[in-house]
C-alpha distance (Angstrom), angle and dihedral (degrees) to the residues before:
residue distance angle dihedral
M1 . . .
T2 3.82 . .
F3 3.78 121.3 .
R4 3.79 101.3 -144.6
V5 3.73 127.1 -166.9
R6 3.74 123.8 -161.8
W7 3.80 94.9 -134.9
R8 3.78 94.0 -172.6
T9 3.79 91.5 56.3
S10 3.87 92.8 47.2
L11 3.85 92.0 46.2
S12 3.78 90.0 47.9
L13 3.79 89.8 55.4
V14 3.74 92.1 45.1
G15 3.66 87.3 56.4
T16 3.81 90.2 55.5
V17 3.76 89.4 53.4
I18 3.79 92.0 48.5
K19 3.87 91.5 49.0
Y20 3.74 93.4 56.5
L21 3.87 88.8 44.5
A22 3.84 83.5 73.7
V23 3.79 89.3 63.9
S24 3.75 89.9 64.5
M25 3.69 92.4 53.3
L26 3.88 88.2 70.1
V27 3.87 87.3 77.6
P28 3.83 95.1 63.6
L29 3.74 88.3 37.7
V30 3.79 91.1 60.3
V31 3.92 88.1 46.0
S32 3.85 88.7 52.7
L33 3.85 90.1 51.8
I34 3.75 91.0 48.9
Y35 3.84 92.7 50.8
W36 3.91 95.2 29.8
E37 3.87 88.7 -127.8
D38 3.92 131.9 130.2
I39 3.80 93.2 -11.5
W40 3.85 90.8 149.4
V41 3.72 90.8 51.8
F42 3.77 95.3 63.3
V43 3.77 95.0 36.3
V44 3.87 88.8 57.3
S45 3.88 91.0 40.8
I46 3.81 91.8 53.9
V47 3.81 92.0 47.9
L48 3.82 93.9 48.0
T49 3.83 92.3 45.6
V50 3.83 93.5 51.5
A51 3.81 91.1 45.9
V52 3.81 92.5 51.8
G53 3.83 91.2 45.3
L54 3.71 95.5 49.1
S55 3.90 91.9 46.2
L56 3.78 92.3 53.8
E57 3.83 92.3 44.5
Q58 3.89 88.8 62.2
L59 3.81 91.6 63.9
D60 3.82 89.8 79.3
P61 3.70 114.8 6.9
D62 3.85 93.1 -173.7
P63 3.81 106.2 39.8
D64 3.68 124.4 -175.7
V65 3.75 120.7 -162.7
E66 3.83 122.8 -138.5
A67 3.67 132.4 162.1
P68 3.82 98.6 -77.2
E69 3.83 91.8 43.7
A70 3.82 90.4 50.3
L71 3.81 90.6 56.5
A72 3.74 91.9 47.0
L73 3.79 94.7 45.0
V74 3.86 95.5 51.0
S75 3.88 93.9 43.1
L76 3.76 95.3 44.8
S77 3.84 96.2 40.4
W78 3.77 92.1 59.4
L79 3.80 91.8 47.9
A80 3.87 90.7 44.9
V81 3.84 97.0 49.2
A82 3.89 88.6 48.6
I83 3.80 89.5 53.9
V84 3.85 94.5 44.3
G85 3.78 92.6 43.1
A86 3.79 89.6 57.7
V87 3.84 90.5 65.2
P88 3.79 96.2 83.3
Y89 3.73 91.0 53.6
L90 3.84 93.9 49.3
L91 3.82 90.4 48.1
A92 3.79 94.9 47.5
G93 3.80 92.9 46.0
Y94 3.84 94.0 44.5
G95 3.89 107.8 128.9
T96 3.85 92.5 2.3
A97 3.72 134.7 100.3
S98 3.86 91.2 -114.4
T99 3.76 113.8 144.3
L100 3.89 86.2 -132.4
A101 3.78 92.9 58.6
D102 3.83 87.9 84.6
P103 3.86 110.3 83.8
V104 3.79 94.3 -135.8
N105 3.87 91.2 52.0
A106 3.89 89.9 46.6
L107 3.78 91.9 50.6
F108 3.83 92.7 47.6
E109 3.80 93.0 50.6
S110 3.78 91.7 43.7
M111 3.84 92.7 48.8
S112 3.79 90.5 44.8
G113 3.75 88.3 52.2
F114 3.82 100.6 50.6
T115 3.80 94.3 40.0
T116 3.93 89.3 50.6
T117 3.79 89.9 -123.6
G118 3.74 98.6 133.7
A119 3.90 97.1 -155.2
T120 3.75 109.6 139.4
V121 3.82 142.9 -163.8
M122 3.72 94.2 -162.4
G123 3.83 102.5 90.6
T124 3.73 122.8 -168.1
I125 3.82 95.6 -59.4
G126 3.75 92.3 47.5
F127 3.87 92.8 75.6
E128 3.75 91.4 57.7
Q129 3.79 90.5 55.1
H130 3.69 98.7 58.7
S131 3.75 134.3 70.6
H132 3.81 127.0 -117.9
A133 3.92 89.5 -105.0
I134 3.79 93.2 53.0
L135 3.86 92.2 48.0
M136 3.83 89.8 45.8
W137 3.89 91.3 52.2
R138 3.99 87.0 50.2
Q139 3.80 87.4 53.4
L140 3.82 95.6 44.3
T141 3.84 93.8 52.1
Q142 3.92 87.2 66.5
W143 3.76 92.1 49.9
L144 3.88 91.1 51.9
G145 3.81 90.9 45.9
G146 3.81 96.3 45.7
M147 3.75 102.6 75.5
G148 3.76 90.4 24.2
I149 3.82 133.5 -93.0
I150 3.82 94.1 -126.1
V151 3.89 90.0 48.9
L152 3.91 85.6 53.6
M153 3.85 91.4 49.2
I154 3.85 91.1 47.8
A155 3.79 89.4 52.7
I156 3.77 94.1 52.5
L157 3.84 106.7 27.1
P158 3.89 119.3 67.4
E159 3.82 92.0 -160.5
L160 3.83 92.1 63.0
A161 3.74 93.0 39.1
V162 3.83 91.2 68.1
N163 3.88 90.7 70.0
G164 3.78 94.9 19.6
A165 3.84 96.5 128.7
Q166 3.87 90.1 63.1
L167 3.73 92.4 47.9
M168 3.81 95.7 46.0
Q169 3.74 91.1 46.7
A170 3.87 89.9 55.2
E171 3.90 91.8 47.2
A172 3.79 106.1 32.2
P173 3.93 115.9 97.3
G174 3.77 111.7 -116.0
P175 3.82 139.2 45.3
E176 3.79 96.6 -75.1
L177 3.69 144.6 17.2
Q178 3.74 122.0 -104.2
K179 3.79 109.1 -145.5
L180 3.86 106.9 -154.7
T181 3.88 98.3 178.1
P182 3.82 134.8 29.7
R183 3.95 88.5 -107.2
I184 3.78 119.1 59.4
A185 3.84 92.3 -144.2
E186 3.86 88.9 56.7
T187 3.79 87.8 51.1
A188 3.71 91.3 52.1
R189 3.94 90.6 48.2
A190 3.69 89.5 48.4
L191 3.80 94.6 54.6
W192 3.72 91.1 47.2
L193 3.74 91.8 47.1
V194 3.80 91.3 56.6
Y195 3.78 91.2 43.3
F196 3.79 92.1 49.8
G197 3.83 92.9 45.3
F198 3.88 93.4 52.0
T199 3.97 87.9 48.0
I200 3.83 93.2 53.6
V201 3.84 95.0 46.7
Y202 3.78 90.5 46.8
I203 3.82 92.5 50.6
A204 3.82 90.1 47.7
L205 3.92 90.8 51.9
L206 3.76 93.2 48.2
Y207 3.79 93.8 50.7
A208 3.82 91.3 44.0
L209 3.82 89.8 58.7
N210 3.93 86.4 56.0
I211 3.83 90.9 50.2
V212 3.82 94.2 52.0
G213 3.76 92.5 45.9
L214 3.80 99.3 -109.5
A215 3.88 94.7 112.5
P216 3.86 110.0 30.2
N217 3.76 93.8 177.5
M218 3.75 96.8 44.1
G219 3.80 97.8 93.7
L220 3.83 126.6 159.5
Y221 3.73 93.5 -80.5
N222 3.81 95.1 53.0
A223 3.82 90.6 40.3
F224 3.86 89.1 58.6
A225 3.85 94.4 39.8
H226 3.80 92.4 53.6
G227 3.80 92.0 40.9
F228 3.74 87.0 59.1
T229 3.81 94.5 54.8
T230 3.83 108.2 35.4
L231 3.81 104.2 61.4
P232 3.94 90.3 45.5
T233 3.85 87.4 51.3
G234 3.83 85.8 -123.2
G235 3.80 104.3 138.4
F236 3.81 100.8 -156.0
S237 3.77 118.0 138.3
P238 3.73 133.2 -177.1
E239 3.81 84.9 -136.7
A240 3.84 116.6 83.7
D241 3.89 88.2 -142.9
S242 3.82 92.6 53.4
I243 3.89 110.8 -148.6
A244 3.78 90.8 -19.7
A245 3.81 83.6 78.9
F246 3.82 89.0 71.1
S247 3.82 137.2 63.1
A248 3.77 128.8 -85.1
A249 3.85 86.7 -103.7
V250 3.79 93.0 61.2
Q251 3.79 90.7 46.5
W252 3.73 90.9 55.1
V253 3.79 91.9 50.1
V254 3.82 91.2 48.5
I255 3.86 94.2 54.3
P256 3.83 99.9 67.6
F257 3.84 91.8 45.7
M258 3.81 90.2 51.8
F259 3.70 87.1 50.5
V260 3.90 93.1 50.7
A261 3.75 90.1 48.6
G262 3.92 88.0 61.7
V263 3.89 91.4 52.8
N264 3.73 122.6 92.6
F265 3.88 103.0 -98.0
G266 3.67 89.4 -145.8
L267 3.86 89.8 72.3
F268 3.77 90.6 57.5
W269 3.78 89.1 55.6
Y270 3.83 89.5 54.9
V271 3.81 87.4 49.0
L272 3.73 91.6 54.1
Q273 3.74 88.5 52.1
G274 3.80 88.6 55.4
D275 3.83 96.5 -106.6
F276 3.89 101.9 125.2
R277 3.65 93.5 162.5
E278 3.79 91.8 72.6
M279 3.91 88.6 68.0
T280 3.83 98.7 36.3
D281 3.86 92.2 48.4
N282 3.75 93.2 44.2
V283 3.74 108.2 115.8
E284 3.84 94.9 -158.6
F285 3.71 92.3 50.3
R286 3.79 90.8 51.5
W287 3.71 92.5 51.2
Y288 3.84 93.2 43.8
A289 3.82 89.5 56.4
G290 3.83 92.4 41.9
A291 3.82 91.4 52.5
I292 3.69 92.3 51.2
A293 3.84 91.5 48.7
A294 3.85 93.6 47.2
V295 3.82 97.1 46.0
T296 3.77 90.4 43.9
A297 3.84 90.4 53.1
V298 3.69 92.4 51.9
L299 3.87 93.7 45.7
A300 3.71 95.6 44.7
A301 3.77 90.6 54.9
L302 3.82 90.2 51.0
L303 3.88 90.1 49.2
F304 3.83 91.7 47.5
S305 3.81 89.6 52.2
G306 3.76 93.4 55.1
S307 3.98 106.8 -86.0
A308 3.86 87.7 133.5
P309 3.81 132.4 18.2
V310 3.90 115.2 -104.2
L311 3.79 108.6 -104.6
D312 3.73 130.1 -132.7
L313 3.82 101.8 -135.8
G314 3.68 127.0 -173.8
G315 3.65 95.3 -3.5
A316 3.82 95.6 -66.0
T317 3.84 126.4 100.8
Q318 3.73 105.9 -114.8
G319 3.91 120.2 -145.3
V320 3.72 114.1 -105.9
T321 3.71 95.5 -120.0
E322 3.77 96.9 46.8
N323 3.73 91.7 45.5
A324 3.81 93.9 49.7
V325 3.73 93.4 48.6
R326 3.86 92.5 46.2
Q327 3.67 94.3 47.8
A328 3.67 93.1 45.5
L329 3.77 96.4 46.3
F330 3.78 93.6 45.3
Q331 3.66 96.9 51.2
V332 3.79 96.2 43.0
V333 3.82 91.4 51.1
S334 3.84 90.4 43.7
L335 3.71 97.1 50.0
L336 3.83 101.2 29.7
N337 3.96 90.9 61.8
S338 3.78 92.7 31.0
T339 3.88 99.8 -111.5
G340 3.89 91.1 133.5
Y341 3.78 99.2 -156.7
A342 3.72 117.7 144.1
T343 3.80 138.7 -156.6
S344 3.87 93.7 -176.7
D345 3.75 137.3 22.8
F346 3.79 94.9 -100.5
A347 3.84 86.3 178.6
Q348 3.85 82.8 81.0
W349 3.78 95.1 51.1
D350 3.83 118.9 106.0
S351 3.87 120.9 -90.3
N352 3.83 93.5 -98.5
A353 3.75 94.2 58.7
Q354 3.77 91.8 43.2
M355 3.82 92.8 52.1
V356 3.79 87.1 54.0
L357 3.81 91.6 53.1
L358 3.78 89.9 45.2
F359 3.71 89.8 55.1
A360 3.76 91.6 49.2
M361 3.84 89.3 55.1
F362 3.80 91.0 63.9
I363 3.81 95.7 55.2
G364 3.85 101.4 66.3
G365 3.73 131.1 -171.4
S366 3.74 129.6 -74.4
A367 3.80 129.1 -65.3
G368 3.72 108.8 -94.7
S369 3.77 92.3 26.9
T370 3.73 128.6 107.4
G371 3.75 89.7 -113.9
G372 3.79 121.8 114.3
G373 3.85 131.8 -144.7
V374 3.69 130.1 73.4
K375 3.82 95.0 -48.2
V376 3.80 130.2 -119.4
V377 3.72 93.6 -107.2
R378 3.73 94.5 56.2
W379 3.71 93.4 51.3
L380 3.87 89.0 51.0
V381 3.71 89.4 52.6
V382 3.77 93.4 46.4
F383 3.87 92.7 50.8
K384 3.70 91.0 45.9
G385 3.72 91.4 49.3
I386 3.74 93.6 50.7
R387 3.71 91.5 49.6
R388 3.79 90.1 50.6
E389 3.83 89.4 54.6
L390 3.72 92.6 49.8
Y391 3.88 88.5 48.0
S392 3.78 92.6 48.2
T393 3.82 91.7 50.1
A394 3.80 90.7 57.4
R395 3.81 92.3 38.9
P396 3.84 108.1 30.5
N397 3.84 96.0 171.1
V398 3.77 93.5 56.6
V399 3.87 119.4 90.5
E400 3.74 109.2 -149.3
P401 3.77 119.6 -176.9
V402 3.87 124.4 -153.5
R403 3.66 108.7 -105.0
L404 3.83 128.4 -165.5
G405 3.79 118.8 -172.0
G406 3.80 90.2 -16.0
A407 3.82 92.9 -53.9
I408 3.83 122.1 110.3
V409 3.89 113.4 -117.3
D410 3.63 115.6 -133.4
E411 3.77 114.2 -106.1
E412 3.74 91.9 -129.6
A413 3.82 89.4 51.2
V414 3.86 88.7 52.8
R415 3.76 93.9 49.3
G416 3.88 88.2 48.2
I417 3.83 92.0 50.4
F418 3.83 91.3 49.9
A419 3.77 93.2 47.3
F420 3.84 90.6 51.7
T421 3.79 93.6 47.6
V422 3.80 91.8 50.4
L423 3.79 90.6 45.2
Y424 3.75 91.2 50.8
L425 3.69 96.6 48.3
L426 3.79 92.5 44.6
M427 3.76 92.3 49.2
F428 3.82 89.3 48.5
G429 3.80 91.0 52.0
V430 3.79 96.4 47.4
A431 3.80 92.4 44.3
T432 3.83 90.0 51.4
V433 3.76 93.4 55.2
L434 3.81 91.8 43.5
I435 3.78 93.1 51.8
A436 3.88 90.9 47.4
L437 3.83 91.5 48.9
D438 3.77 93.0 46.8
A439 3.80 92.5 48.9
S440 3.73 89.2 50.6
R441 3.82 92.9 48.1
V442 3.95 91.0 61.4
G443 3.84 95.6 35.5
Y444 3.80 94.6 -106.5
D445 3.87 107.3 157.4
L446 3.86 104.3 -130.0
T447 3.76 124.8 165.6
A448 3.78 120.4 -140.1
L449 3.89 90.1 -111.7
E450 3.84 89.4 53.1
S451 3.83 89.3 51.3
L452 3.66 91.5 51.9
S453 3.71 96.3 44.9
A454 3.94 91.2 47.3
S455 3.79 89.1 55.3
I456 3.76 98.6 43.9
A457 3.83 93.8 40.1
T458 3.89 92.9 56.3
L459 3.84 98.7 37.0
G460 3.72 90.6 44.5
N461 3.70 93.8 43.5
I462 3.81 90.5 -124.0
G463 3.72 103.1 127.8
P464 3.75 116.4 -158.0
G465 3.87 121.0 63.1
F466 3.74 133.1 174.7
G467 3.81 136.2 -64.6
S468 3.78 111.0 7.2
L469 3.85 89.8 -2.3
G470 3.81 90.9 60.0
P471 3.84 122.5 131.1
F472 3.89 90.9 -84.3
G473 3.85 92.7 40.6
S474 3.77 132.9 75.6
Y475 3.85 144.9 -143.1
L476 3.82 91.1 -120.2
E477 3.89 96.3 113.9
F478 3.75 96.0 55.0
P479 3.80 116.9 107.7
D480 3.76 116.1 -99.9
S481 3.73 88.6 -112.0
S482 3.85 91.5 59.7
K483 3.82 92.4 44.7
L484 3.87 90.1 54.1
L485 3.88 89.0 47.4
M486 3.77 89.5 53.4
V487 3.80 91.3 46.2
L488 3.86 85.9 57.9
L489 3.90 88.7 45.8
M490 3.86 89.9 51.2
W491 3.85 91.2 48.6
F492 3.88 94.5 47.5
G493 3.80 90.8 42.2
R494 3.91 95.9 54.3
L495 3.84 90.7 46.0
E496 3.91 89.4 43.7
I497 3.76 93.5 -119.4
V498 3.80 101.6 -94.6
P499 3.89 100.8 82.3
V500 3.79 90.5 53.7
L501 3.81 97.4 42.7
A502 3.85 91.3 42.9
L503 3.85 88.5 53.9
L504 3.86 93.6 48.0
V505 3.82 94.9 42.9
G506 3.85 94.2 41.2
T507 3.77 95.9 52.1
T508 3.70 93.3 49.8
R509 3.75 103.1 45.2
E510 3.80 129.4 78.4
């Protein structure tokens, strides 16, 4: 049986997504008018984006979304917005020495933004080369990608809401879609409402620290810039030193919002409805919080014993215990749920501390969150599935279902989770080898740990790695072939591999 995609229909809907992407460019355009920088860049970008979107829409004026088109729309939309999102970088860098003037670098930065990966090719000097408007666009791409571009389109476009469940299932992070309301468009709006609400509260708190004198450099621009990248677990910052550029007070405010970003946003919807037990009884939430607490305790003990130097932050000497706890908690939350912010150059920590952080990178956030990685719920099902196999081997006559929070997990879902986990680990391993071989081909000195971290940081949408890829480093020195491979890894990782592979395999198999 042939899996047929009506490509004209899919591309027409991609055109609609691209057309509305132009609306988001009004935000950096306003910033460019305020600072009187790169105005023409965003005027031209908006015109080009609208023109491309309208042209693609004409391929099928009356599109109808079915399962094949849903897969194609989701997969192609994320690739298309990354390509279109690179246009402002290219225009701003035209005729300059900007690192983003190179098309491969611009695509890498754009894909990293929309997939909320946070890996960058800008380096320390790159921040000084770009205007406030370009840096704000870079931040905004992560906010748009956090809750999901297709989820946003479903919330505002009735033609997509008709088959919205298929689209959201293909885009939403996690093994299954949580329907909060009877209508899928209302569910999409509910998720974006919670996401938007947390963002506004967070921006207000950051700016309030500036007003009371606890964060001198956290002005309104920086408050919005970091508001756009914390809730989507993005990790981009207009500051080369990431969150290390700010006071300890700012860092303590960032931590709970990074934690929130890794929680299933559907649980917050229930809390707003007054149903607190949905969150407290949720087994994935308890394991997510428990994993952060456990890994933080181990890392804090290592830091306290000398795995990293005690830093002098904000001009005031921090107590050893407070600093160790803050550094450990911040980095564990940041890397476990794929945010990628940093308060310290953990690439300079000893190998024990780095191994703990590498372990945290594999855990991931919750299903239905903006976090990347494998996801906590999948690990729970994998471990319970392995336990069941061992139990069944000893007692072959006993039928033991996989249970999660007292509920039986459907066998099809169990198989899907095992398939995803194997694909994820396989892709991680193959990419690690390819990155290492490519670096060796061009004479780029890359350690095994750096190759590992480059692979997991891009596939898991985490961002920073170790060594030269640390939180204050960049991916600039990689050959273009490796950067393009990592662009694909970020794309696959954001869509959790299966939708893209299903589309590729389904359209080539009879």
